[in-house]
Backbone bond lengths (Angstrom), bond angles and torsions (degrees), N, CA, C in turn:
res aa  C-N    CA-C-N  psi(-1)  N-CA   C-N-CA  omega(-1)  CA-C   N-CA-C  phi
1 X - - - 1.476 - - 1.522 108.71 -
2 X 1.332 117.57 134.33 1.456 121.61 -179.60 1.520 110.25 -72.15
3 X 1.338 114.41 161.99 1.468 119.28 179.66 1.525 111.26 -59.72
4 X 1.328 116.54 -39.07 1.467 120.19 -179.73 1.503 112.42 -64.12
5 X 1.349 115.59 -40.83 1.468 119.61 179.67 1.523 111.10 -68.05
6 X 1.375 115.37 -38.49 1.464 118.66 179.23 1.528 110.48 -63.35
7 X 1.329 116.19 -40.87 1.469 120.19 179.30 1.519 110.99 -64.00
8 X 1.331 116.33 -42.36 1.471 121.12 179.03 1.518 110.70 -62.76
9 X 1.350 116.56 -42.68 1.473 120.70 179.94 1.516 110.75 -64.23
10 X 1.345 116.46 -40.70 1.468 119.96 -179.72 1.515 111.04 -63.42
11 X 1.339 116.01 -41.16 1.460 119.57 179.14 1.519 111.78 -64.73
12 X 1.338 115.54 -39.05 1.474 119.85 178.40 1.516 110.53 -63.89
13 X 1.363 117.02 -43.96 1.466 121.51 179.52 1.524 110.53 -61.64
14 X 1.358 115.20 -44.71 1.462 119.02 179.72 1.517 110.94 -60.70
15 X 1.334 117.04 -40.02 1.463 120.92 179.60 1.517 111.43 -64.08
16 X 1.340 115.64 -39.69 1.468 119.24 179.33 1.514 111.00 -65.98
17 X 1.343 117.08 -41.70 1.458 120.77 178.49 1.520 110.27 -61.58
18 X 1.340 116.29 -43.97 1.462 120.24 179.74 1.518 111.15 -61.95
19 X 1.345 116.00 -42.65 1.470 120.60 -179.66 1.516 110.92 -62.52
20 X 1.341 116.82 -44.83 1.469 120.24 -179.23 1.514 110.51 -62.06
21 X 1.353 117.33 -40.89 1.453 120.64 179.71 1.517 110.95 -66.76
22 X 1.311 116.59 -43.56 1.471 120.83 -177.96 1.511 111.45 -64.48
23 X 1.333 116.73 -31.85 1.465 120.21 -178.12 1.518 112.15 -82.18
24 X 1.363 118.16 -5.37 1.463 120.29 176.63 1.504 112.81 68.18
25 X 1.323 118.55 54.09 1.453 121.02 -177.16 1.517 113.23 -78.85
26 X 1.326 117.74 -1.69 1.460 119.12 176.44 1.509 110.51 152.69
27 X 1.363 116.23 150.96 1.454 120.69 178.43 1.510 109.49 -74.52
28 X 1.312 115.28 137.96 1.450 120.28 178.95 1.507 110.42 -131.32
29 X 1.314 115.89 160.82 1.453 121.54 172.84 1.519 107.55 -66.16
30 X 1.330 115.36 121.85 1.457 119.58 -174.59 1.521 112.87 -63.83
31 X 1.342 118.87 -17.97 1.456 120.83 -177.98 1.515 112.84 -94.07
32 X 1.331 117.60 -32.31 1.463 119.77 -174.24 1.518 114.04 -112.32
33 X 1.345 117.49 -20.51 1.454 120.03 -176.60 1.510 113.38 84.39
34 X 1.348 117.83 -3.61 1.461 121.04 179.18 1.524 109.83 -78.59
35 X 1.331 116.87 154.63 1.460 121.00 177.04 1.527 109.49 -65.36
36 X 1.302 116.64 137.72 1.458 121.94 -178.78 1.526 109.88 -68.63
37 X 1.335 115.54 134.69 1.463 122.07 176.30 1.525 108.37 -114.45
38 X 1.326 116.18 125.30 1.456 122.92 179.53 1.521 110.02 -115.65
39 X 1.326 116.58 151.32 1.458 121.60 173.83 1.517 110.12 -113.55
40 X 1.327 116.60 138.25 1.462 122.26 176.35 1.522 108.98 -125.59
41 X 1.313 116.30 114.04 1.467 122.03 178.53 1.520 108.67 -102.50
42 X 1.337 116.36 108.79 1.471 121.99 -176.52 1.529 109.64 -100.31
43 X 1.323 116.11 142.09 1.463 120.40 -176.17 1.522 112.79 -64.25
44 X 1.345 117.53 -44.88 1.469 119.64 -178.79 1.522 111.34 -162.77
45 X 1.330 115.49 121.95 1.468 119.82 175.19 1.523 111.32 -89.17
46 X 1.330 115.92 11.17 1.461 120.59 171.68 1.531 110.15 -85.84
47 X 1.315 115.88 -6.66 1.460 122.71 -179.82 1.531 108.73 -103.83
48 X 1.333 118.59 122.31 1.474 121.15 -177.35 1.521 113.85 -55.92
49 X 1.325 116.95 -31.47 1.458 120.09 179.60 1.529 110.85 -59.97
50 X 1.328 116.03 -45.10 1.460 119.63 -177.13 1.528 112.08 -76.68
51 X 1.319 116.61 -22.88 1.466 119.91 172.21 1.526 109.08 -64.28
52 X 1.343 115.91 -43.50 1.474 120.13 178.17 1.528 110.94 -65.38
53 X 1.338 116.15 -38.59 1.459 119.32 178.67 1.527 110.82 -63.92
54 X 1.320 116.28 -40.06 1.465 121.60 177.68 1.532 110.63 -61.83
55 X 1.334 116.65 -43.13 1.467 120.38 179.34 1.524 111.19 -60.42
56 X 1.333 116.13 -43.74 1.455 120.02 178.78 1.518 111.84 -63.84
57 X 1.337 115.93 -40.69 1.470 120.83 178.99 1.523 110.71 -63.82
58 X 1.329 116.69 -43.19 1.461 120.49 -179.17 1.527 111.32 -67.43
59 X 1.333 116.13 -37.29 1.468 119.57 178.45 1.521 110.80 -64.78
60 X 1.327 116.53 -41.74 1.462 120.18 179.59 1.524 110.87 -68.79
61 X 1.336 117.06 -38.53 1.468 120.50 177.97 1.529 110.17 -60.94
62 X 1.319 116.57 -42.03 1.464 121.09 178.38 1.520 110.36 -63.65
63 X 1.332 115.84 -43.41 1.460 120.93 179.95 1.528 111.52 -63.28
64 X 1.341 115.75 -36.99 1.466 120.83 -177.98 1.524 112.30 -83.29
65 X 1.338 116.42 -12.83 1.452 119.91 -178.57 1.509 114.02 73.84
66 X 1.348 116.23 34.16 1.462 120.43 179.23 1.527 110.09 -114.97
67 X 1.322 115.86 161.01 1.462 121.24 175.92 1.521 108.91 -90.85
68 X 1.333 116.96 133.29 1.460 121.81 179.81 1.517 110.07 -125.02
69 X 1.328 116.28 119.20 1.463 121.90 175.79 1.519 108.51 -100.72
70 X 1.340 117.30 121.91 1.465 122.14 -177.40 1.529 110.12 -109.46
71 X 1.336 115.48 130.81 1.461 121.39 177.89 1.523 109.52 -122.46
72 X 1.331 116.09 137.27 1.467 123.33 -179.73 1.528 108.82 -101.44
73 X 1.349 116.46 117.72 1.470 120.53 -179.28 1.519 112.79 -80.24
74 X 1.331 117.67 -12.18 1.465 122.11 179.75 1.536 111.39 54.67
75 X 1.333 115.13 39.77 1.475 122.77 178.90 1.524 113.24 59.85
76 X 1.309 117.23 28.41 1.467 122.97 179.21 1.535 107.74 -114.67
77 X 1.341 116.61 109.53 1.467 120.66 -176.06 1.525 112.24 -62.64
78 X 1.323 117.72 -38.97 1.465 121.29 179.92 1.527 111.07 -66.18
79 X 1.330 116.25 -41.05 1.455 120.91 177.48 1.536 109.72 -60.74
80 X 1.332 115.61 -41.54 1.462 119.11 -178.62 1.524 111.83 -65.35
81 X 1.325 117.17 -40.23 1.468 120.64 177.16 1.526 110.10 -58.74
82 X 1.330 116.39 -43.42 1.472 120.17 178.24 1.528 111.55 -63.17
83 X 1.339 116.26 -39.39 1.464 120.18 -179.91 1.529 111.14 -64.34
84 X 1.321 116.66 -41.41 1.459 120.27 179.13 1.535 110.43 -68.94
85 X 1.316 116.34 -36.77 1.464 119.48 175.87 1.531 110.91 -63.02
86 X 1.334 116.50 -35.88 1.470 120.15 175.80 1.531 110.69 -65.86
87 X 1.322 116.35 -41.08 1.467 119.55 175.69 1.531 110.33 -58.07
88 X 1.333 115.08 -40.59 1.464 120.17 -179.45 1.525 111.04 -65.09
89 X 1.332 116.23 -44.34 1.468 119.50 -179.59 1.533 111.36 -67.57
90 X 1.345 116.50 -25.86 1.462 120.84 177.36 1.528 112.07 -82.79
91 X 1.328 115.77 -0.38 1.465 122.60 177.46 1.531 112.78 58.59
92 X 1.344 115.19 45.16 1.458 119.36 173.75 1.526 109.57 -59.22
93 X 1.314 117.02 150.59 1.453 120.62 -177.80 1.528 112.36 -78.14
94 X 1.330 116.10 -23.38 1.452 121.67 176.67 1.523 107.76 -162.72
95 X 1.333 116.42 150.55 1.463 121.15 -177.45 1.528 109.86 -127.94
96 X 1.334 115.31 133.27 1.464 122.47 175.74 1.525 107.65 -107.42
97 X 1.336 116.52 128.22 1.466 120.83 178.36 1.520 109.72 -119.42
98 X 1.315 115.48 123.56 1.466 122.73 168.22 1.530 104.13 -102.48
99 X 1.340 117.67 91.70 1.466 120.08 -164.70 1.530 115.43 -68.96
100 X 1.328 114.90 138.93 1.461 120.84 169.63 1.518 108.35 -65.42
101 X 1.328 115.55 -43.50 1.454 123.16 -178.90 1.529 108.03 -135.76
102 X 1.319 117.05 126.01 1.456 121.52 -173.92 1.524 113.17 -65.80
103 X 1.313 117.07 -25.02 1.466 120.96 178.50 1.519 111.36 -89.46
104 X 1.336 116.39 -43.77 1.466 121.08 -175.70 1.518 113.11 -64.89
105 X 1.337 117.45 -22.15 1.470 120.93 -178.74 1.521 112.61 -76.15
106 X 1.328 117.92 -15.21 1.462 121.60 -173.30 1.529 114.52 -57.76
107 X 1.353 120.43 -44.53 1.470 119.53 179.82 1.530 113.51 -60.16
108 X 1.327 116.54 -35.83 1.463 120.28 178.57 1.524 110.52 -67.60
109 X 1.330 116.50 -36.18 1.464 120.86 176.75 1.522 109.93 -63.39
110 X 1.327 115.02 -43.60 1.467 119.81 -179.15 1.524 111.09 -61.54
111 X 1.341 116.60 -43.54 1.467 120.71 -179.49 1.530 110.94 -61.95
112 X 1.339 116.09 -43.06 1.463 120.09 179.08 1.530 110.71 -65.43
113 X 1.320 116.34 -42.63 1.461 120.48 179.97 1.525 111.26 -63.00
114 X 1.332 116.57 -38.96 1.466 120.44 177.88 1.524 111.86 -63.23
115 X 1.346 115.55 -24.99 1.465 120.77 177.64 1.531 111.40 -93.74
116 X 1.334 116.30 11.75 1.471 122.59 -179.85 1.529 112.68 61.05
117 X 1.334 116.03 34.10 1.461 121.63 175.52 1.529 107.86 -105.74
118 X 1.325 118.93 115.77 1.465 120.30 -179.00 1.523 112.04 -68.70
119 X 1.342 115.63 141.96 1.464 122.31 -178.13 1.517 110.22 -117.63
120 X 1.320 115.60 136.20 1.457 123.44 177.37 1.525 108.35 -123.14
121 X 1.330 117.61 134.37 1.465 121.92 177.04 1.520 109.71 -94.40
122 X 1.336 116.36 142.13 1.466 120.77 -178.92 1.520 111.12 -124.23
123 X 1.307 117.19 129.88 1.463 127.11 177.29 1.519 112.75 71.47
124 X 1.330 117.52 -42.55 1.458 121.90 179.47 1.525 109.05 -123.58
125 X 1.315 116.23 141.53 1.460 119.38 -179.76 1.530 110.51 -79.30
126 X 1.327 115.63 165.70 1.461 122.74 174.89 1.516 106.62 -116.41
127 X 1.332 116.28 130.35 1.456 120.83 -166.78 1.523 115.14 -66.95
128 X 1.324 117.56 -30.66 1.459 119.30 -178.39 1.524 109.33 -149.38
129 X 1.327 115.65 171.71 1.450 120.36 -177.16 1.514 110.65 100.95
130 X 1.299 115.84 167.24 1.461 121.48 -176.45 1.529 110.81 -84.92
131 X 1.331 114.78 74.42 1.467 120.62 176.91 1.526 107.86 -85.69
132 X 1.316 116.03 119.62 1.460 120.42 -174.57 1.526 112.70 -71.29
133 X 1.331 116.57 -33.14 1.465 120.18 -178.31 1.518 109.58 -159.80
134 X 1.317 115.88 154.23 1.464 122.13 174.53 1.524 108.23 -126.22
135 X 1.328 115.85 121.04 1.463 121.99 176.50 1.529 107.29 -102.06
136 X 1.308 116.99 116.34 1.465 119.50 -175.46 1.519 110.65 -156.13
137 X 1.310 114.75 161.01 1.459 120.42 170.78 1.524 108.36 -75.85
138 X 1.323 116.46 161.61 1.461 120.86 175.98 1.521 107.21 -81.66
139 X 1.347 115.15 86.56 1.461 120.50 -173.77 1.526 113.42 -68.20
140 X 1.321 117.14 -34.40 1.468 119.57 179.02 1.526 109.68 -64.78
141 X 1.321 116.46 -47.01 1.461 120.13 178.17 1.526 110.64 -63.40
142 X 1.333 116.25 -37.39 1.464 119.84 177.04 1.516 112.03 -61.20
143 X 1.332 116.92 -39.98 1.463 121.14 177.05 1.517 111.68 -63.19
144 X 1.330 115.99 -40.54 1.469 119.82 177.84 1.527 111.03 -64.64
145 X 1.330 116.20 -41.71 1.468 119.97 178.50 1.528 111.07 -62.71
146 X 1.335 116.68 -37.80 1.471 120.74 178.66 1.524 110.37 -64.21
147 X 1.327 116.80 -41.95 1.464 120.58 179.26 1.526 110.84 -62.85
148 X 1.311 116.02 -44.34 1.476 120.67 -179.56 1.522 110.84 -63.71
149 X 1.330 116.91 -43.57 1.456 120.67 -178.79 1.527 111.36 -65.97
150 X 1.338 116.77 -42.48 1.455 120.26 -179.97 1.524 110.48 -65.94
151 X 1.336 117.12 -40.47 1.465 120.53 178.97 1.523 110.89 -61.16
152 X 1.324 115.94 -41.31 1.467 119.75 178.76 1.523 111.10 -64.85
153 X 1.314 116.84 -40.85 1.466 121.16 179.75 1.529 111.52 -64.67
154 X 1.340 116.56 -31.15 1.470 121.51 -175.98 1.524 112.30 -97.75
155 X 1.331 117.69 8.66 1.468 121.10 -175.82 1.528 111.31 53.30
156 X 1.333 114.72 34.46 1.467 123.92 172.74 1.531 114.22 64.47
157 X 1.341 116.41 28.72 1.467 118.68 175.13 1.529 110.32 -154.71
158 X 1.341 115.42 150.28 1.455 119.88 178.22 1.518 112.37 138.00
159 X 1.331 115.37 177.67 1.457 122.64 178.55 1.526 108.78 -108.33
160 X 1.328 115.53 135.36 1.461 117.93 -176.19 1.531 112.42 -130.79
161 X 1.324 113.38 155.33 1.463 123.53 175.58 1.525 108.20 -109.63
162 X 1.338 117.06 137.56 1.466 121.90 175.15 1.516 108.89 -114.82
163 X 1.331 116.78 123.61 1.459 122.32 177.45 1.527 108.10 -99.91
164 X 1.339 115.61 114.31 1.460 121.22 -177.30 1.525 110.96 -86.23
165 X 1.321 115.32 153.91 1.453 121.09 178.58 1.516 112.31 -84.65
166 X 1.320 115.16 -160.90 1.454 121.06 -175.42 1.527 110.53 -71.01
167 X 1.315 115.58 127.07 1.458 121.19 179.38 1.524 110.08 -61.16
168 X 1.323 115.98 138.36 1.459 120.02 178.89 1.516 114.02 95.64
169 X 1.344 117.53 -6.50 1.463 120.03 178.83 1.523 110.06 -97.25
170 X 1.317 115.64 140.42 1.460 119.68 178.97 1.526 110.84 -65.28
171 X 1.328 117.43 -31.99 1.469 121.00 -178.87 1.530 110.64 -60.54
172 X 1.323 116.70 -46.57 1.467 120.31 179.31 1.520 110.63 -65.89
173 X 1.308 115.78 -45.33 1.472 120.23 -178.83 1.524 110.85 -60.39
174 X 1.323 117.44 -45.80 1.463 121.22 -175.46 1.532 112.13 -73.21
175 X 1.332 116.88 -41.20 1.470 119.29 178.33 1.526 110.30 -64.82
176 X 1.336 115.20 -41.71 1.463 119.62 178.43 1.515 112.05 -63.07
177 X 1.328 116.11 -40.12 1.461 120.72 178.78 1.525 110.89 -63.17
178 X 1.335 116.46 -47.74 1.454 120.36 -179.54 1.517 112.20 -61.85
179 X 1.345 116.00 -42.02 1.461 119.50 -179.28 1.527 110.68 -66.27
180 X 1.333 116.74 -43.40 1.467 120.46 -179.92 1.521 110.87 -61.47
181 X 1.335 116.81 -41.42 1.464 120.79 177.80 1.524 110.70 -63.70
182 X 1.327 115.95 -42.80 1.456 120.07 -177.10 1.507 114.00 -69.26
183 X 1.316 116.82 -41.18 1.472 120.66 -173.65 1.529 111.70 -73.35
184 X 1.341 117.28 -19.80 1.470 121.04 178.10 1.519 111.95 -62.48
185 X 1.317 116.09 -21.86 1.460 120.39 -178.91 1.533 112.00 -73.40
186 X 1.330 116.56 -8.72 1.468 120.70 -175.21 1.530 109.52 -122.75
187 X 1.345 116.98 85.94 1.476 120.89 -176.23 1.525 114.16 -62.92
188 X 1.329 117.40 -17.88 1.465 119.83 178.77 1.521 113.37 -78.33
189 X 1.329 116.79 -7.21 1.471 121.43 179.09 1.520 109.55 -105.00
190 X 1.320 116.32 129.07 1.464 121.69 -177.83 1.531 110.04 -118.07
191 X 1.329 115.57 125.87 1.469 120.45 173.92 1.527 107.26 -81.04
192 X 1.331 117.08 106.36 1.464 120.71 -175.80 1.523 112.55 -91.34
193 X 1.330 117.16 -16.82 1.467 120.62 177.64 1.518 109.42 -154.69
194 X 1.327 114.86 138.79 1.466 121.29 177.39 1.528 105.97 -136.88
195 X 1.344 116.05 106.79 1.458 120.23 -172.07 1.526 111.52 -129.16
196 X 1.333 117.63 144.14 1.472 119.80 175.48 1.520 111.33 -75.93
197 X 1.334 116.12 140.34 1.468 121.50 173.48 1.531 110.10 -134.70
198 X 1.330 116.38 12.53 1.469 123.68 166.92 1.529 115.36 58.66
199 X 1.330 117.06 28.93 1.473 121.37 -179.98 1.534 112.02 64.01
200 X 1.316 118.10 19.45 1.464 122.77 -172.37 1.528 110.86 -111.58
201 X 1.322 117.15 135.63 1.462 121.36 -176.65 1.524 112.64 -65.63
202 X 1.325 116.58 -46.06 1.471 120.14 -179.34 1.523 111.01 -62.29
203 X 1.322 116.34 -39.95 1.468 119.59 178.23 1.521 110.68 -69.68
204 X 1.333 116.73 -35.04 1.459 120.13 175.58 1.518 111.49 -60.48
205 X 1.330 115.86 -39.73 1.471 121.68 176.51 1.525 110.94 -63.02
206 X 1.329 116.44 -48.67 1.475 120.80 -177.26 1.521 111.99 -64.92
207 X 1.335 116.18 -46.47 1.465 119.64 -177.50 1.528 110.72 -64.93
208 X 1.320 117.03 -40.97 1.470 120.15 179.36 1.523 110.93 -65.96
209 X 1.323 117.19 -41.95 1.471 121.59 178.46 1.522 110.52 -58.57
210 X 1.324 116.21 -45.38 1.471 120.32 -179.94 1.524 111.50 -68.29
211 X 1.326 116.75 -39.41 1.468 120.37 -179.23 1.528 111.27 -64.74
212 X 1.324 116.53 -36.60 1.469 120.21 179.90 1.525 112.53 -66.30
213 X 1.318 116.38 -28.98 1.467 119.95 177.40 1.526 110.96 -67.82
214 X 1.334 115.97 -37.52 1.472 120.44 -179.94 1.523 112.31 -85.11
215 X 1.347 115.42 -27.89 1.464 120.10 -176.19 1.534 109.44 -133.90
216 X 1.323 117.32 76.23 1.473 120.87 -174.95 1.524 114.65 -68.06
217 X 1.342 117.36 -10.96 1.465 120.21 -177.04 1.530 113.02 -97.82
218 X 1.324 116.92 15.08 1.468 120.14 177.72 1.525 110.11 -59.90
219 X 1.332 116.32 131.43 1.470 120.64 179.26 1.540 112.43 -118.77
220 X 1.328 115.93 -2.66 1.454 118.86 179.53 1.514 112.22 -151.23
221 X 1.332 115.88 148.98 1.462 122.25 177.25 1.521 108.82 -134.23
222 X 1.327 115.20 130.39 1.467 119.33 168.72 1.522 107.58 -113.13
223 X 1.327 116.07 122.45 1.463 121.89 177.07 1.518 108.57 -113.46
224 X 1.326 116.74 137.27 1.458 120.52 -175.27 1.526 113.89 -76.41
225 X 1.326 117.03 0.65 1.474 120.12 165.43 1.525 109.37 -155.51
226 X 1.320 116.26 167.58 1.463 120.98 -176.61 1.523 112.36 -68.14
227 X 1.328 117.40 -32.33 1.458 119.49 -179.86 1.522 110.83 -59.84
228 X 1.325 117.79 -48.48 1.468 120.61 177.76 1.523 110.68 -65.23
229 X 1.327 116.93 -37.53 1.467 120.53 178.56 1.525 110.84 -61.49
230 X 1.335 116.73 -40.74 1.469 120.25 178.49 1.524 111.33 -67.78
231 X 1.330 116.88 -32.15 1.464 120.08 173.39 1.514 110.55 -65.19
232 X 1.335 116.57 -40.96 1.463 120.96 177.84 1.523 111.05 -64.01
233 X 1.327 116.63 -40.86 1.470 121.51 178.25 1.527 110.11 -58.41
234 X 1.324 116.19 -42.32 1.470 119.79 179.54 1.522 111.28 -65.28
235 X 1.325 116.39 -39.59 1.469 120.46 179.33 1.527 111.38 -66.74
236 X 1.308 116.65 -35.19 1.465 121.36 -177.21 1.520 113.20 -78.99
237 X 1.334 116.15 -19.35 1.468 122.31 179.40 1.534 110.47 55.81
238 X 1.324 116.81 -125.84 1.468 120.48 -174.99 1.517 114.93 -68.79
239 X 1.328 117.02 -14.56 1.464 120.21 -179.50 1.524 112.84 -80.09
240 X 1.331 116.42 -16.74 1.469 120.17 -177.75 1.520 110.95 -64.61
241 X 1.305 115.60 125.22 1.462 121.06 178.34 1.513 113.94 86.28
242 X 1.326 116.91 -12.47 1.469 120.46 178.96 1.531 109.17 -113.58
243 X 1.328 116.98 -81.23 1.464 119.77 178.77 1.529 112.24 -71.91
244 X 1.315 116.04 -30.16 1.467 120.43 -178.88 1.527 109.54 -123.50
245 X 1.311 116.38 122.66 1.462 122.06 179.43 1.534 109.17 -89.10
246 X 1.311 115.99 131.30 1.471 120.88 -176.74 1.531 109.42 -119.96
247 X 1.320 115.16 124.97 1.468 122.13 178.99 1.528 108.70 -112.00
248 X 1.332 116.46 127.03 1.459 121.26 176.96 1.520 111.51 -108.59
249 X 1.321 115.12 -169.54 1.463 120.20 -178.51 1.522 107.87 -153.59
250 X 1.309 117.82 125.82 1.466 126.64 175.42 1.522 112.13 137.48
251 X 1.361 116.39 -44.46 1.464 119.11 -176.35 1.514 112.09 74.02
252 X 1.342 116.64 42.55 1.463 120.82 178.17 1.527 109.82 -72.64
253 X 1.337 118.34 161.85 1.473 120.37 179.78 1.535 113.02 -55.45
254 X 1.326 117.59 -42.81 1.470 119.63 179.22 1.523 111.30 -68.80
255 X 1.327 116.00 -35.46 1.459 119.86 176.98 1.513 111.09 -63.69
256 X 1.325 116.69 -43.58 1.463 121.00 178.89 1.528 111.34 -63.82
257 X 1.325 115.81 -38.48 1.469 120.19 177.86 1.524 110.46 -62.75
258 X 1.338 116.34 -40.18 1.469 120.70 179.67 1.525 110.84 -68.41
259 X 1.324 117.57 -33.37 1.471 121.02 175.67 1.523 109.67 -65.81
260 X 1.327 116.39 -46.43 1.472 120.55 179.06 1.524 111.33 -59.59
261 X 1.342 116.45 -33.73 1.459 120.95 -179.54 1.517 113.85 -85.28
262 X 1.338 117.49 -1.73 1.461 121.03 176.09 1.510 115.36 83.72
263 X 1.322 117.81 4.96 1.459 120.47 -179.64 1.531 111.77 -85.51
264 X 1.321 116.39 -44.43 1.459 122.14 176.11 1.523 106.85 -96.69
265 X 1.322 116.60 125.35 1.461 121.08 -173.22 1.521 112.25 -71.74
266 X 1.324 115.57 -38.22 1.460 119.95 -172.82 1.514 109.25 -166.29
267 X 1.326 116.22 156.25 1.464 121.11 169.90 1.524 108.25 -139.25
268 X 1.309 114.65 142.64 1.458 119.82 172.65 1.520 105.70 -87.28
269 X 1.310 115.65 102.34 1.462 120.59 -168.34 1.523 112.02 -83.52
270 X 1.308 113.75 119.93 1.446 119.57 165.40 1.530 106.60 -83.24
271 X 1.314 115.47 179.41 1.453 120.72 175.98 1.534 106.74 -124.86
272 X 1.343 116.90 79.48 1.463 119.95 -172.71 1.527 114.39 -59.04
273 X 1.341 116.33 -36.77 1.463 117.67 177.86 1.525 111.05 -65.20
274 X 1.333 116.22 -37.39 1.464 120.22 177.91 1.532 111.18 -69.22
275 X 1.341 116.51 -35.87 1.463 119.87 174.79 1.527 110.26 -58.32
276 X 1.346 115.96 -45.29 1.454 120.54 178.98 1.513 112.06 -62.93
277 X 1.326 115.98 -43.46 1.476 120.66 179.75 1.530 110.72 -62.32
278 X 1.333 115.97 -47.34 1.459 120.30 -177.66 1.532 111.36 -65.51
279 X 1.326 116.18 -35.67 1.464 119.99 178.98 1.526 110.42 -63.30
280 X 1.334 117.08 -47.62 1.465 120.77 -179.64 1.525 110.61 -67.22
281 X 1.323 116.64 -41.87 1.468 120.39 -179.29 1.526 111.27 -57.10
282 X 1.331 115.51 -43.67 1.461 119.54 -178.87 1.522 112.46 -79.32
283 X 1.335 117.11 -27.82 1.462 120.06 174.63 1.527 110.65 -64.99
284 X 1.328 116.53 -37.34 1.464 120.79 176.55 1.529 110.31 -64.67
285 X 1.330 116.16 -41.67 1.461 119.60 177.44 1.529 111.14 -61.16
286 X 1.332 116.23 -42.58 1.464 120.22 178.09 1.524 111.02 -63.79
287 X 1.328 116.23 -40.41 1.468 120.67 179.70 1.521 111.30 -62.24
288 X 1.323 115.90 -29.34 1.465 121.00 179.46 1.531 112.52 -95.07
289 X 1.359 115.25 15.50 1.472 121.30 177.02 1.523 113.27 63.32
290 X 1.322 116.51 29.67 1.460 120.67 175.54 1.523 110.10 -95.64
291 X 1.321 117.15 153.36 1.458 121.61 178.77 1.529 110.84 -75.67
292 X 1.320 115.72 147.07 1.472 121.52 174.17 1.525 107.71 -134.83
293 X 1.331 116.22 160.24 1.462 120.28 175.56 1.522 110.00 -68.50
294 X 1.311 115.85 145.28 1.469 120.64 -179.74 1.532 111.13 -67.19
295 X 1.314 116.67 -40.28 1.464 122.61 178.75 1.518 109.02 -120.02
296 X 1.331 116.59 121.97 1.461 122.30 -179.06 1.525 107.66 -119.75
297 X 1.316 117.07 109.57 1.459 121.64 -173.85 1.531 111.79 -99.44
298 X 1.321 115.69 133.14 1.462 122.62 173.66 1.532 106.90 -105.32
299 X 1.327 119.43 125.31 1.469 121.63 -173.65 1.535 113.61 -61.13
300 X 1.348 115.02 149.94 1.467 121.53 172.32 1.526 108.28 -108.30
301 X 1.337 115.97 155.99 1.459 120.63 -176.97 1.522 110.33 -139.10
302 X 1.314 116.02 145.65 1.467 121.60 177.40 1.526 108.79 -83.22
303 X 1.332 115.93 124.17 1.470 121.16 179.54 1.527 109.26 -114.00
304 X 1.314 116.37 122.82 1.463 122.46 176.67 1.530 108.29 -124.61
305 X 1.316 115.37 -178.69 1.465 119.24 179.09 1.537 111.07 -63.97
306 X 1.327 117.33 -23.68 1.455 120.98 -178.95 1.529 113.07 -71.21
307 X 1.329 116.49 -31.70 1.475 118.14 -174.83 1.537 113.72 -123.94
308 X 1.327 116.73 10.04 1.475 119.33 -175.16 1.520 112.76 -61.64
309 X 1.334 117.63 -27.88 1.465 120.34 -179.34 1.523 112.47 -61.24
310 X 1.310 117.27 -26.43 1.467 121.67 -179.89 1.540 111.82 -71.68
311 X 1.324 115.52 -22.11 1.460 120.44 -174.86 1.521 113.03 -104.42
312 X 1.309 117.34 -18.72 1.462 121.31 -175.28 1.531 111.45 -74.57
């Protein structure tokens, strides 16, 4: 090839590269030109909430033109640490962790940080390590809203059961804190039982069944997620939504359906798909060495039978 032809070919190639970049054909690593690869470690895809979060994350990854590898820890903290370590060895440009356990995830964060891979927490915080950002709902405020809604439903008096989430998660700790702060304002309401059910529907059913045997006069239930609330609804049978008011948290599709049917009184709705989108959006920014806010809050909303159609 002559020098003139080589120069012409180079100019044509450069023009094509410029055109592809200008048209936004996908996010790339600004240093290498390769497509950005992100890792997402989810606590459990057996939970509908996290399925929705995964969908939102995948939709945003597609929109941004990045590769997203999703791993399901199946509620096993050790498994999740191994998954994040694999992301690190694969040299992902950024890693998103939805931790099984807020403390147990810290060593994996440290390993990624040592490899200069930025880490972002999603839905639940991580207690230590160089976490660049946390994308989460305002769980404390959500707990307060749940207390206020339940008090209104009970005319500010009665005996209630509280179903706690998985020990070690910031979501359970923060929702429980907000609810405890909120319910103190109503001295006519007494928390007669507070039991863990690990964010699990079957455990929510078992714990509620046992609590009703010891406390047959329960008139309200607050569950720290919709799965446990739906377990409580099953245990209460015909009393759910009538004699006993049940408040959930998350706003999952099944939870919303139960609200529409009058079985679940209310849910403090997060926006799991938006959590996933925001997590990926900010992970891409971190991968490109851009600054992000340390705390990124996604609003929560009270969903009742009056407004459930807006969320379904």
